[in-house]
C-alpha positions in Angstrom: -81.4 -37.0 131.9 -83.8 -36.3 129.0 -83.4 -33.5 126.6 -86.4 -31.8 128.1 -84.9 -32.0 131.6 -81.6 -30.6 130.4 -83.3 -27.7 128.7 -85.4 -27.1 131.8 -82.3 -27.0 133.9 -80.6 -24.5 131.6 -83.7 -22.3 131.7 -84.0 -22.4 135.5 -87.1 -24.6 135.5 -86.9 -26.8 138.6 -90.1 -28.8 138.3 -93.0 -29.4 136.0 -96.6 -30.3 136.8 -99.5 -30.9 134.5 -103.0 -29.8 135.4 -106.4 -30.7 134.0 -108.7 -27.7 133.5 -112.5 -27.9 133.5 -112.7 -24.1 133.2 -111.0 -22.5 130.2 -111.0 -19.2 132.0 -108.8 -20.7 134.8 -106.5 -22.2 132.2 -106.1 -18.9 130.5 -105.2 -17.2 133.8 -102.7 -19.9 134.7 -101.1 -19.6 131.2 -100.8 -15.9 131.7 -99.1 -16.4 135.1 -96.5 -18.7 133.5 -96.0 -16.3 130.7 -95.5 -13.4 133.1 -93.0 -15.5 135.1 -91.1 -16.3 132.0 -91.0 -12.6 130.9 -89.8 -11.6 134.4 -87.1 -14.3 134.4 -85.9 -13.2 130.9 -85.9 -9.5 132.0 -84.3 -9.8 135.5 -82.5 -13.2 135.4 -84.1 -14.3 138.6 -87.4 -15.6 140.0 -89.6 -14.1 142.7 -88.4 -17.0 144.9 -84.8 -16.1 144.2 -85.6 -12.5 145.1 -87.1 -13.6 148.4 -84.6 -16.3 149.4 -81.6 -14.2 148.5 -83.0 -11.1 150.3 -82.8 -9.1 147.1 -85.9 -7.2 148.1 -87.4 -6.6 151.5 -91.0 -6.5 152.8 -91.2 -2.7 152.3 -90.2 -3.0 148.6 -92.8 -5.8 148.1 -95.5 -3.7 149.6 -94.5 -0.7 147.6 -94.6 -2.8 144.4 -98.1 -4.0 145.3 -99.3 -0.5 145.9 -97.9 0.8 142.6 -99.4 -2.1 140.7 -102.8 -1.5 142.3 -102.5 2.2 141.5 -101.8 1.3 137.9 -104.7 -1.1 137.8 -107.1 1.7 139.0 -105.8 3.9 136.2 -106.4 1.1 133.6 -109.9 0.7 135.0 -110.6 4.4 134.6 -109.2 4.4 131.1 -111.3 1.4 130.1 -114.5 3.1 131.5 -113.8 6.2 129.5 -113.2 4.1 126.4 -116.6 2.4 127.0 -118.2 5.7 127.5 -116.7 7.0 124.2 -117.8 3.9 122.4 -121.4 4.2 123.8 -121.5 7.9 122.7 -120.2 7.1 119.3 -122.8 4.3 119.0 -125.6 6.6 120.0 -124.5 9.3 117.5 -124.3 6.7 114.8 -127.7 5.4 115.7 -129.1 8.9 115.5 -127.5 9.4 112.1 -128.9 6.1 110.8 -132.4 7.0 112.0 -132.2 10.4 110.3 -131.1 8.7 107.0 -134.0 6.2 107.3 -136.5 9.0 107.9 -135.3 10.8 104.8 -135.8 7.7 102.6 
C-alpha cells in the first residue's frame, strides 16, 4: 500500500478519481463540493453515505434540511439584492457629487 493510500484510508477516503475539466466553472464547483464534504467529515466524523446507510437520519430529516437550506438561500439572495441596491445608490450619489464638482471647476 502506498503512503497516499494509507493516508486516504486513515482519512476515510475510499476511492480517488481524476477528471479533466474543459470548463473552469465546473472545476470550481466540483472543488467546492469536495471541500464541503471534507469540512462536514471533520465536523461530524461521518459522510452523507454513512448517515444514509447507518440510518442516522431519516427521509423527513433530509427533507427538513433541504427546506432549511433553501430558506437560507432565499435570505442570502435577498441580502445580496439589497447590497447591490445600496451599491447602486452609493454609485449614483457619487456620480452626482462628481458632476457637481466638475460643474464648479
